C-alpha positions as CSV (number, residue, x, y, z in Angstrom):
1,M,10.2,-39.1,-17.5
2,K,10.3,-36.5,-19.9
3,R,7.5,-34.6,-18.1
4,A,8.9,-34.6,-15.1
5,L,12.1,-33.3,-15.9
6,A,10.3,-30.3,-17.8
7,G,8.3,-29.8,-15.1
8,L,11.2,-29.9,-12.5
9,L,13.3,-27.1,-14.5
10,A,10.4,-24.9,-14.9
11,L,9.3,-24.7,-11.3
12,G,12.6,-24.6,-10.3
13,F,13.0,-21.6,-13.0
14,A,10.0,-20.0,-11.5
15,M,11.3,-20.4,-8.4
16,L,14.7,-18.5,-9.4
17,S,13.0,-15.9,-11.2
18,A,10.5,-15.1,-8.0
19,T,12.7,-12.8,-5.8
20,P,11.4,-10.8,-2.8
21,A,11.7,-7.1,-3.4
22,Q,14.2,-5.1,-2.6
23,A,14.7,-1.9,-0.5
24,A,15.5,0.9,-2.3
25,S,18.8,2.8,-1.2
26,T,21.6,5.6,-2.7
27,T,24.5,6.7,-0.9
28,I,24.1,10.8,0.2
29,T,25.8,13.4,0.8
30,V,24.4,15.8,3.5
31,P,25.6,19.8,4.1
32,F,24.3,20.4,7.7
33,K,24.4,24.3,9.2
34,H,24.7,24.7,12.6
35,N,21.7,25.7,14.5
36,Q,19.8,25.6,11.6
37,V,17.6,23.3,9.3
38,T,18.6,22.7,5.7
39,W,15.2,21.5,3.8
40,F,16.6,19.0,0.8
41,T,13.7,18.9,-2.1
42,T,14.7,15.5,-3.7
43,A,11.3,14.0,-3.5
44,R,11.2,10.1,-2.6
45,T,8.6,7.1,-2.6
46,I,8.2,4.6,-0.5
47,T,6.9,2.0,-2.7
48,V,6.0,-1.0,0.3
49,A,3.5,-0.6,2.4
50,G,5.1,-0.7,6.1
51,S,8.8,0.2,5.1
52,N,11.2,2.5,7.2
53,I,13.4,5.3,6.2
54,D,16.7,4.4,7.4
55,A,20.1,6.5,7.4
56,Q,23.6,5.6,8.1
57,V,27.1,8.3,7.8
58,A,30.4,8.1,8.0
59,L,31.1,10.7,10.7
60,G,28.3,9.8,13.8
61,G,26.8,12.2,16.4
62,V,27.4,15.3,14.9
63,M,24.0,15.6,12.3
64,Q,20.5,15.3,12.4
65,L,18.2,13.9,9.5
66,A,14.4,14.4,9.6
67,W,12.0,13.3,7.1
68,Y,8.9,15.8,5.9
69,K,6.5,15.5,3.1
70,C,7.8,17.0,0.3
71,G,5.9,20.8,0.6
72,D,4.5,21.0,3.5
73,R,7.5,21.4,6.5
74,N,4.5,21.0,9.0
75,T,3.9,17.3,8.2
76,R,7.2,15.9,9.5
77,G,8.8,13.3,11.6
78,A,11.1,14.3,15.1
79,F,14.5,15.3,13.8
80,V,16.9,11.8,14.8
81,R,20.6,12.1,14.8
82,M,22.8,10.2,13.1
83,E,25.3,7.8,14.1
84,E,27.5,5.4,12.3
85,T,25.5,2.6,12.3
86,R,21.9,2.1,11.0
87,K,19.1,4.2,12.2
88,H,15.9,4.8,11.5
89,V,14.7,8.1,10.5
90,G,11.0,7.3,10.1
91,T,8.8,4.0,10.3
92,N,5.6,2.1,8.8
93,F,5.1,4.4,5.8
94,K,1.6,4.1,3.4
95,A,2.7,2.7,-0.4
96,G,2.5,6.2,-2.2
97,T,4.1,8.3,0.9
98,K,6.3,11.3,-1.0
99,F,9.1,12.2,1.7
100,C,12.1,14.7,1.3
101,L,15.0,15.2,3.7
102,A,15.7,18.1,6.5
103,S,19.4,17.8,8.0
104,N,20.5,20.5,11.3
105,S,23.5,20.2,13.9
106,P,23.0,20.9,16.8
107,Y,27.3,21.1,17.4
108,T,28.8,22.4,14.0
109,S,28.5,22.8,10.3
110,G,30.3,20.5,7.5
111,T,29.1,17.6,5.3
112,V,28.6,14.0,5.8
113,G,28.6,11.2,3.6
114,G,26.5,8.0,4.2
115,T,23.6,5.6,3.3
116,L,19.6,5.8,3.0
117,W,17.6,3.3,3.1
118,W,13.6,3.1,2.0
119,S,10.7,0.8,0.9
120,G,11.2,-2.8,1.8
121,N,13.5,-2.5,4.9
């Protein structure tokens, strides 16, 4: 009986200890300029193959984000208009991919806050 109980407890502990991979995320403050691209140099790394880069901003519709390969601005995704709901900036990245962000706005200049997610989302 003691062995069976010890086995069940060990199995329960193992199940509680095994947690799924969590998406990396951070809050962001994004300055943007009217008709001018701002290239940010903070590198982030995709750790889970097939991951997406998503973002959500506090004031939607006024600015755009794109991902690019840090150090190579010619390797990048299209600019995506950011909204107050979570949107894909890029999809299906390989594990080990290092990316940076770029912003712009066809409308105005300013700064907006939000959230960025990558790896496992």
